[in-house]
N, C-alpha and C positions, 0 to 999 in steps of 0.2 A: 441880698442872699439870705441872709441869717434870718430877716422877717418872714421872707416866704416859705423856708424851713419852718421855722416858728409854725407859721399857720398849717402846714401838714403835719408836724406833730401833734397839734392840739388836737386835731380832727381824728388823729390816729388813736391816741390814749383815750380809751374809755372805760378800762379795767386796770386800776393800780395807779401808779405816778411815774413817770420819768423825769429826773431831772438833769438838764444838758448844760455842761460848761461849754461855750462856743470858743472860737478860735481867737477873740478878741479878749478872752479872761472873763467876759459875763455869763452868768447863769441864769437858767429860766426854768421854771417847774410845770410841767403838765401833767394836771391831776386828772384823772377819770371819775364818772359818775359811779363807778362802781368799785366796791373795796377789791384790792390786790396787792400785790407786792410794792414797796417803792426800791426804785433803782435810780441808777445815774450813769451817765456816760461822758467822758469828755472829748471833743472834737478838736484837733488839734491844728488844721490847717482850713484854709478858705477852700482851697481844691476840693478837699473831703465834703466840705459843706455842700459846694456846687454839685458835686457827684451823686449827695445824697438825693437832692431835688430832682433829678433827671432819672436816675437809674438805681435806686433805693437798694434792692436786692442783690445786685453784684457791686454795688459802691460799700456797702457796710462791710461785705468780706473782703473786699479788696483793702480796704481801709484799716480793718483789723490785722489783717496779714501784714501790712506797712507801719503797723504800731502809731497812725495817724487817728484811730479810734480805739480807746481803750474805756472799760469798766471804771464806775468812780463810785467809792463806799460800797460796792456789791461785788460779788463774782461774776464771770461771764455766763454760767448758768444762769443766776439770776436774771441778768440784763435780758437773755436772749427768751428766756420764758414770758416776760412779759413783751415783748416786741412780738415774740412769733405768735403768743395766743391774740392780741390785738390786728395782727396782721388776716391771722385768720375769720376773724370777724367781718373782714371785709374793709375795715376803716379806714385804708389808705388810698385813695383815690388814683393816685400816679402808677401804684403798683399794679392795679385793677387794670390799667389802662395799657401797661406794658405786657401784662400776664395775656391780655385778648391778643394784643399784636405777636406776642410770641405764639399763642395757639393757631393763629393764621399762617403764621410763617412755618409750621410745620410742614406744610404742605410744598416748601418751596426749598426745603434742607436737602442737602446733597444726601442721596442712597446711602446706605452701609455697603458699599463696593467690598471686595474682598481685600483690597488695601485699606481703607481706608477703616474697616473693621480693624486689621491688625494694627494699625497706628494707634486707634483709640485704647485698645487694651495694653499695648506697651506703655502709653502714658502712665498708666496706674498701677499694673501688675507687673511691671520688670523694674521696680525699685528695688532698691538694696534687699535681697530677701531677710537679712539679720533683722530687719524693721518689725515684719510680720510675726517673725519669731517671738519678739519683746511685748506683742500685747494679743496675740492669738490663742488658743488653745493649744494642745502638744500636738495635734494632728494637723492644725493649720488649715482649721474649717471659717471660712472667711465668708460667712452666709449665718442667716439666722438661727441660733440654736432653738431646740424643744425643751422648755421647762414643764417637766412632768410633777414638779412639786416647786414653790417659791423657794427653798432654801438650798436648790441644785448646785453645786459649782458650774463653773462653764466646760470644764472638760467633761463632767457627766453629762450636761446638757446637750452638746454637742454629739456625744457618743448616741444620746437618747434620738437626738434627729436623726442621723444614717440609720439607727434602727427602726425609727418609725416608717421611712423613706423604703428601705428593703423590705418591710413588711407590707407595704402597699405593692411594690413591685412582684409580690408573690412569687418569691426564689424558692419553690418548694422541693427543687431536684436541680443536683448539682450538675455544673458543664453548661449551663445556660449561658448565650453568648449576649453579653451587656454592651451596651453603648454609651459611656459617660460625655454629654456635649457640654462642653467647659469644665475641665474635671480641677483645676486649680492646681493645687499642689500633690493632688493624687488621692488624698485622705479616702474619699468616697469608694473610688474603684479598688483601692487597697483591702477595706473593710468588706467589700462585695466579694472579692476573691478569697479572703482569708477566712471570713466567719461563714460565708453563702457558697462557695465553693464555685462559684461563677467564671467564666471567662470574660475579661474585661478589656475594652478599648477605648481609652481616656483621650480627648482631643482637644487642644487648646490652642491658643493663639499667641501665647506668652512664652517666649522662649526661655526665662527665667523660671517660670513654673514649671515647662517641660524637662528642664536640667533639673529640678529639684524631685520631681514625682519620679524620672526613671533612677535617681541614686536611691530614692527612697525603696522602690521596687527591688532594684538590686540588693539592697541592705536586708530586705524581708525575705529575701528568697524566693521572691514572687513573680521573676521575669517570665517563667514558663505560663503564668495564668494571666498576668496583666501587661499591656502593652499602651505607652504613650505615644500619640504622634502630634506633630505641629499641623494642625488640619482644620480647615472651616469645613462646618455641618454640611454645608452647600456641596461639596466636591466629592462627598461620600456616595458609593453607588453598592452597596451591599445590605444586606436584611439582618436583623439581631430579633433575639426572641425579648429584650426589654430593653430600654432605653430610658435613662435618666439624666435630668440636667438641673444643677442645683445652682442659683444665682447667676446665670449666664443668661436668661430671657430679657432681663432688662436693659442687655446691648444689643437688640436685635433691631429695634426701629420698627416703629408702627406701620411704615409702610410695608414691613416684610414678613409681619405676623400672619399672612395667609400661606405665603412661601414657607414658611417656617413649619408650619404645621402640615402642610402638603409633605414637605421633607420627613417630618416625623411619620407621616402615613407610609410614604415609599420605602423608609428604612426598615419599618416594623413589620416582623412576619404577621400570617394571617391571624394565629392566635396570641399575637406578642401584648405586651404592656409596655405603658410609657407613663413616667412620672415627671412633670413639670413642677419645679418649686421656684417661686418667683417674688420679689418686692412687688406691690400694688398698691392702689389706693381706692377708698371707699365711697368718694363722691364725684364719680363721673371723672369722665376724661380730662386731661389738664396738660400743663407743663411744667418741665424741668427748672427748679431753681438756676438761673444764670450763672450763678458762681458756682454750683456745684458743677455745671455741664462745663464750666470751662477750665476749672482748675482740678476737678476730681476725676469726674466719669463723664469725657466728651463722647456724644452719641448715645448716652444713658437715658432712659425714661422709664417712670415705673407706670405701668398703666393700667386703667379702670377694667376689672372683669367684663365688663360689658363691650369694650374695645376687643379683648381675647376672646370671650366666647362666641363673638360675631365671626371671627375668622377660625376659630374651631369648625362651627357649623358649616362653612362650606367646603370642607376639605372630606366628609366622610367618616371622620373619627366619631367615637362613643365617649362621651364626659361620663365615667363611670362614677366618678366621686371629687366633688370639689371641699375641701375643708381651708377655711381661713383662721391664720394665724393674728391675732391682735398685738398682744403687747409682748412677743416673745422676743421679737427683735428689739425692742426697747430695752430689753432686760440683757439682751446679748451686748448691745452696744455700751450700757452701761459698766458690764464687765470689760469690755475692750478699753474704755476709758478710765478705767481704774487701773489697769495694766499700764496703759500707755504714760499715766502720770508717775507711776511706780518707779517707770524706767526712762523718765526723762532725760535724765543727764547721759545715758547711753546713746538715745536716740540723738541728743544733740551732738554728741561727738561724730556722728555720721553726717548729720544735715544744720542747715543754719537756722536761728531762730525764727526765720520768716517761714520757714517750713515748719517749724513748729507750732507757730501759732495757726497757720494752715490747717494741719493736722487735727489741730485741738478743736478749731472750730467746727470742721468736717464731721468728727465723731459726735460731738455736743449736738451740732444742728441735726444731724439725721435722728439721733436718742429723741430729742424735741417732735421731729416730724411726725412720728409713730406715737408720741405721748399724745400732742397737742392739734396734730394737721392731718388726721385721717390715714396716715401711711399703714398698710398692713404688709401680712405675706398671704399668699395662695399658693396651694397645692392642686395639681388637677391630674387625675388619675385617668388616661387616655386608653383606648382600644381601638382594634379596626374591627372585631368582631363581638357580636351581641352576647354572646356563649362565652368569651375568654376568663371570664371571672365568676366565683360563685354568687348566688342571687343574694345573698347577706353580706355585710362587711365583717361578718365573725373572725373570717381568717385574719384578717388586719390584727385583732388583739391577741389571737391566738398566738400567730408567728412572734408578736411584739414578747407576749410573756416568756414564751419557749426561750428566745436568744437572750432575753434578761436575765432568765434564771442561770442560763449556760455561762 
């Protein structure tokens, strides 16, 4: 097994070098033809070696969680940078084959039914709420921030994100009815009510997020303007002036894209505006990393714009604006990692070491996916009417400046 794994690693590493200490105590260095970082890892069991041969993308994460793979003479970040960069070059044949099988397998995956969607959301978002308070910003924004300047704090960048989205929604009169699909812990909905005078319905499938969001609305004295419900967007049968969805579309599922945008069309008033903010990928349709799908976001997938826009075109919606945010999420995740590390002892008191390693790997691998593997964020501004918005985008920047100064 060691010999077969060695052959695979020799083909994988074309940039930088990787020194592997195998379970029998022997070491081998794999040197790429192109300069790069020198990293090392220790594989502690034969079972981990065998798993890496068959399903490397899943096996590496599981072995790191279990402690049967550890970085050696380097940090986890340095090790992942070398591995993920070389994988992105298509140097690992077995993973290319597995990825193709996963892509074909998308057609046979169970659809995201109402019950499955609730179960998938609960897997990640119904964790101990105190965990998220230890690494997110003060408003509990669990999505990509918007860094207008490199030196912005996480709190300021998340405020800028909400302001940027609100400006695109054109909330130029108080009392507009807004639907927030996938409202999280309520931060966006509360901001739209407090700062823009909107009447907001926030919906979520997470019981924990619902509990926190309702408590925050009560504490802020906004119960008359903001209502939170445990609802699936597919069950709504009323219209709104505005619809916003931040960080939820990744959980819809490819087979449901047309249905999702048809529901946006159905729930949007004739002169209404919708803003969809999602993680995406710049290099065409693909698949979710199997470790991320199994342990972090069951049913999750970051789509290519080609998949999304094809669905939009079939629903009669106007795409009025599309903005791609490239490294904003990488910077966001870097802030989350720093805060997670600073509070590791508090988090360890809530969860075991295996969970700690899992979450550490999730945050780091996600950041590097944006830096090295073509992940990005996009914002789609959608309307039913060709005349719903001004002819130029000046109103976005004017509204942004107005609320920034306020």
